[in-house]
N, C-alpha and C positions, 0 to 999 in steps of 0.2 A: 504494500500500500504506500501511497505517497503521503508525505507529511506537509506538503505545501510546495509552492513554486520554487522555494530556495533549494529544493532537492535537485533541481535541474542544473545547478551551477557546477562547473568544473573547477576544482581548487587543487593547488599543489601543497602537499603536506611535507614540511621540512622539520617540524618539531611540535611540541605540545601546544604552543601558542596557536599554530595554524589549525590544529584539530579543534581546540576550544573555540576559536573564532568562528569556525565553520558551524559548529553546533549552535553557537549564539545567534546565527542568522535566523534560526527558527523562532516563530512566535507562538507555536503550540506543538504538542506531541499528539500523534494519532496513530492508529493502526498498530503495527508491530512494535514501534518505539514505545508507545504507551503501555502495551502489554508487558514488555520487558521491564519498564520502569516500575510498574506495580508488582511484578514478580520479585524484584530486588527489595521492594518495600515490605513484601510479605514476610521476609526474614525477621523484621522488627515485630510483627505479630507474634511470631514464635518466641522471641525474646520476652515479650510482655506476658504471654500465656504461661511460659515456664516459670516466670517470677511469681505469677498469681496462683499457680497450681497448688502450692503448698499451703498458702494462706487460707483458702476456702475450707480445707479439711483439717486445719491445724488442731482443733480441739479433739476430734476422734483419734488422730494420730498420737497425740500426747497420752490419751487414755489407753490406747492399745499397746503402745510401746513402753509406757510407764516412764516418760521422760521427766527429767528435773527442769526447773525454770532456766537454769544455766544452759542445759542442752537445747531447750527450745530457742533461747536467744541465739545460740551458735548456728542452729539450722536456718532460722529465718534470715539471719544476716549473711549466711554463707555465700550465696551467689554474688551479691554486690561486693562482698569483701574480696573474693577471689578476682572479681573483675577489676579491682584496683590495680592488679598486676597484669591481667590478661588484656586490658584495654590498650595500654601502650605497646605490649608485645604484639597484639594484632595490628597496630599501626605500623610497627617495624616490619612485620611479616608481609603486609600488603605493599609496602614500599619496595620490597625486594622481589616478591614473586607474583605480584598482581593482586587484583581485587577478587576475582571469581574463585580461585582455588581455595583461599582461606574460608570463604563463605560456604563452599561445599563441604570442607572438612568439619566445620562447626556443626553442621546438621547431623553428621555421624556421631559426634561427641554428645550433642544434645540427646539423641535417641538412646545412646548407651547410658548416659547419666540418668535420664528419666526412668528407664527400665530398672536400673540398679536401685534407684530410690523406691520405686513402686514395689519392688520385691523384697525390700529390706525388712528384716525381723528384729533388728537391733539398731542402736544409735550409730555404731561404726559404719554399717552398710549404708544407711541413709545419708550419713555425713559424706561418704565417698561419692555417692551419686550426686549430691548437691554441689560438691566441689567440681565435678565434671561439668555440670550445668553452668556453674559460675565461669569456668574457663571459656566455654562456648559462647556464653552471653557477652562477655567482655570483648572477645575478638570480633564476634559477629556485628555488634552494634557499631564499633569504631569503623569497621571496613564498609559496612552497608551504607552508612551516612556519606562516606567519601565517594563511593560508587554512585550514589544517587545524585550528589552534587555534580559529578562529572558527566552524568547522563543528561542533566537538566540545562536547557538554554537560559541565558541571562534574563530573558523576559519572564521566566517562570521560577525565579529563585525562591520566592515565598512558598512554592509548592512543597519544599522539603518539610515544612511544618506539618504536613499531613500525617507524618509518623505519629503525632500525638493522638489524633483521632483513632489511628490503628491500635495504639497502646490500650486505650480505654475499651475499644471494641473487643480486643483479645481478653482483657480482664473480665468484661461482661459475659463473653462467651464461656469462659471457664466457670464463672458463677452459675450460669444457666445450666451447663452440663452437670455441675455439682448437684443442683436441684434435681435434675433428671436421675442421677445416680441415687440420690436420697429417696426419690419416689420408688425406685426399683428395690428399695429395702436392702441396700448393700451394708448397712450397719456401720460398724467402726472401720470397715474396709473402704469407706467412701473416699478417703484421701488417696488410696492406692489407685483407684479409678481416675481421680482428678489428675494425679501426677502422670500416670501411665498414658493418658490420652495425649499428652504433649509429645510422647515418642511417636505416636501415629502421625501427628502433624509434621514432625521433623522429617520422617521418612517420605511423606508425600511431597513436601517442599524440596527435599533433596532430589527427587526424580525430576520435578519440574525445572528446578534451577540448573540441573545438569544438562537438561535437554535444550533449554532456551536462553539462559543468561549469556550475555556478550561481554567480553573483557573490555574495559574502558579504553576507547580509542585514544584519549588524552594521555593516559598512563603509558600505553604502548608507544606513542610518539615520543614521550619523554625519555624512553629507554632506547630510542633509535630504531625501533621495530616498525618502520614506516609502512612497509607492505601490509603487515597485519593491521595496523591502525586504519589504513585506507579500506581494507576489506571489511572491518567492523563498522566503519562509518557507512559503508554501502549496505551491509547486512541489517543494521539497526535503523538507520534513518533514510536509506535510499539515495544517499549522496553519490554523485559521480566525482571522484577525486583521484589524484594520482600521487605517487610518492616522488618527491624531489630529492635533491642533494641534502643529506642530513646536516643539521646545524653542527658545526664542529665543536662549539662550546656553549653551554648554557651559562647565562650571566651569573658569575659568582660560584659556579659549581665545579668547573673544569673536569667534567666527567666523573666526579666524586660519587661513590655509592653511598646513599643516605642510610644511616644506622641510628640506633638509639642514642649514641653519644652526641648526635647532632641535634637532639631535642632542645639544646640551649639556644638554637637560633630562634625558637618560638618566643624567647624572652629578650630578644634584641629587636631594635627597630628595623623594618617598619611593623613588625609583628607583635611587639610587646603590648600595646594597648588592646589589640584584638584578642590576644591570649588571655589577658586579665579579664576582659569583659566576658568572653565565652566561658571561661572556667568559673568565674564568680557566679554567673547566671546558672550554669550547670550544677554547681555545688549547692547554691541556696534553694533552687527549685526542687532538687532531689531531697534535701533535708525537709522542706515543708511538705512535699508530697508523701514521702515515706514515713514521716512522723504522724501525719494526719490522714492522708489518702489511703495508705496501706492498712491503717487501723480503722477504716470506716466500719468494718464488721463489729469492732469493739464499741465504737460510737453508736452504731445502729442498735446494738444490744441495749445500751443505756437509754436510747430514745424510744425504741419500738417494742422492747420486751425481750425476754430471754429465749424465745422459741427460735430454733435454727432457721426455719423457713422465713419468718418475719425479718430476722436480721439479714439473711441472704438477699431477700427481695429489696430491703432497704439499701443494701450495698449496690445492688444492680441499678436501682433508681439513681443513686449518686453517680455511678459510673456512666449511665446513659447521658447525664448532664456533661460529663467529660467528653463523650463522643461528639456531642454537639459543639462544645467549646473547642475541641481539638480540630474538628473540620473547619470551624470558623476562623481558627488561627491562621489558615492560609490567606483568607481575605484580610484579616487584621494585619498580617505581615505585609501584604501587598499595598494596603491603603495607608497604614501608619508607619511601616518599617518595623524591623525586628526589635530595634532598641526602644522605640516609643511604645509599641504594644507590650513589651516586657515591663516598662515603667507603669503603664496603666494597670496591668495585671497585679503587679506587686502592691500597688497602692490599695486596691480593693481587698486583696488577700490580707494585708496588714490590718485593715479596719475590721474585716470579718473575723479574724482570729481574736482580736481584742474583744469584740462583742460576744463571740461564742464563749470565750473564757469567762467574761463577766456575768453572763446570763445563763450559763450551762444548767439545764434541767429546771430553769425558772420560767421560761417562756412557754406559751402554748405550743403543742406539738407541731402545728403547721409552721410557725415562725422558727421554732428550733430546728426543723428540718431544712428550712430555707437557707439558713446560714452556711451549713456544710455544702449545700448545692451552689451557693455563690462562690464559696472557696474553690470548689472543683472547677466551675465554669471559668472563672477569671485566671485560675492557675493554668488550665489547659489551653485557653485562648491567648494567654500572654507568655509568661516566662517558661512554662513547662517544656515546649519544644524548642525554644529559641537558642539556648546555650549550644546545643549540638548543631543546630542549623547554622548559626553564626560561625562556628568552628569549621564546618564543612565548606563554607563559602568564603573563607578568609585567607586561605593559603594556596600557593601554587601546587601543581600536581605532585611534584617530587617530595614535598613535605606535608601534603594534605593529611595523609593518614597518621603521621606523627601528631599533627594538631588535633585531629578527632580522637586519637588515642589518649593524649594528655587530658583533653577536656572530659572524655569519658571516665578517665581515672578519678578526676576530681568529683565528677557526678556520682561515681560509685562510692567514694569516700563520704559524700553527703548522704547517700542512701543508707550506708552503715550507721552513720551518726544518727540519722532520723529513726531508724529501726531500733537502735539501742537507747537513745535518749528518751523517747516518748514513754516506753514502759517504765523506765526508772523514775521519770518525773511523775507519771501517773500514780505510781505506788507511793511516792514520797509526798507530793503536794496535791494530788487529785487531778482529774481531767481538766476542770475549768482553769485552775491556776497554770497548768502545763500549757494550755493553749495560749494564754496571755503571755507567758514567758517566751514561747516560740515565735511570737509576732516580731521579735527582733530579727529573725531570719529574712523575711521579705523586706524589712526596712533596710538591711545591708544591701540586698539586691537592688532596691530602688535607688539608693544613693550612688551605687556603682554605675548604674545606667545614666544617672544625671551627670556624673563626672566624666565618663568616657563617651565620646560622640560617634565612634565608629559604627557604621551600619552597612554591611555589604550589599544590601538591597537599595541603597541610596547613593552609591558612588559608582562611577564608570571607570573601573580599573582593570587593566589587563594583568591579571595575577601572574600569568606565565612569564611576563616581561620584567617582573620585579626582581632586582638583584638581591641575592643573599650571599653570605660568606660562611661557608661550612668549614669546619676544622679539617685542615689537610693532614693526612696520616701517611707516615712513611711506609713503603711496602715491607712486608715481613718476608725475610728470606726463608727458603724451604729448609 
């Protein structure tokens, strides 16, 4: 299928900048390109689904395996904790071997981890399974966001925020299936069904991505593989292009192979402000979501009663609001820009947390339920997706996955902090006071967005032409 008149152009591809410029001539994606784009996005559905799978059946699992509070805390925080390491590792791996191969490998690891967890009869087995899921989650998220950015033309940059709607859709899907398993009277084994179903999703996605995903033409061109880049530009977008004489030297790189030791370039100009903004948004949004959003079943129990079905339906209702907000974040990013939409979201979340904390269990049920809904909506429409989207859109191709990996690492750190802090605060000072104290998190995010003006959707910069200075390394003799 054709994606528009731009596909009839003949272009000469000499490097990553030429490939990126050609993709940027598109004003929309349709046909095959659109399908491949959404197939890459589907991996983020699996990431979210796997993260939610344990939470929905947590109480039955604790009862069946006789877990201590410490063991429960370790298991719930395991995936994001492991992702602190696997995020930057995934970035390094994708910079070396490409985007598609790591994505395929993670689906295999996801499936093994989910099956091991679902079959676990003790803490050690479940721990090992969740560790594998954490490895796959960290690698997959960092690489998928970079690939989506390289698939996406400049006119559609805000489209990356769609991953947030997919996240809440995955969480809601898991809750719905958990209710189905509950109705099938699976008893305390309900958590095994919830977790095991993610293995089925992983295997289906592996088959589809293996068959249809296309390696990033921009990354291929950055590696001098110009013939493959041209072939993939034709395969995905229908472009008629030809390989030219390769660029002999990328500005500032001198043929240098990017590695983890080069991550320091993210903290030098011109990238320092971009890295601070994307990592701060990623860190703070993850803290506020995993402190409050992940514990919506707990909050739902407090608001709607102790019955499993009522609490799960309450969580599904809140997540449905997240689906709407996540999908609208694409429009918010397009109209306001990623930075301003983050500021708006942080401001409302800050106020909502203060009011929720001050009035917890004192308001009528309708008003009490409205506040978490406002929290979820403005989180998902604002800062929720923006940290990772800003990172994916702020770096040139040879260091992009390092940028998404470091941003993902900070986001995972925020997830662990949120998962750990909220139960501790809840036990010590109660839910209401905990929510009021946590309002400092969106305040930090808001102030950072005010201070740093960078917004990749509001500047016309050829990222591939930006000079950087990577550390030169002496060759090691055999």
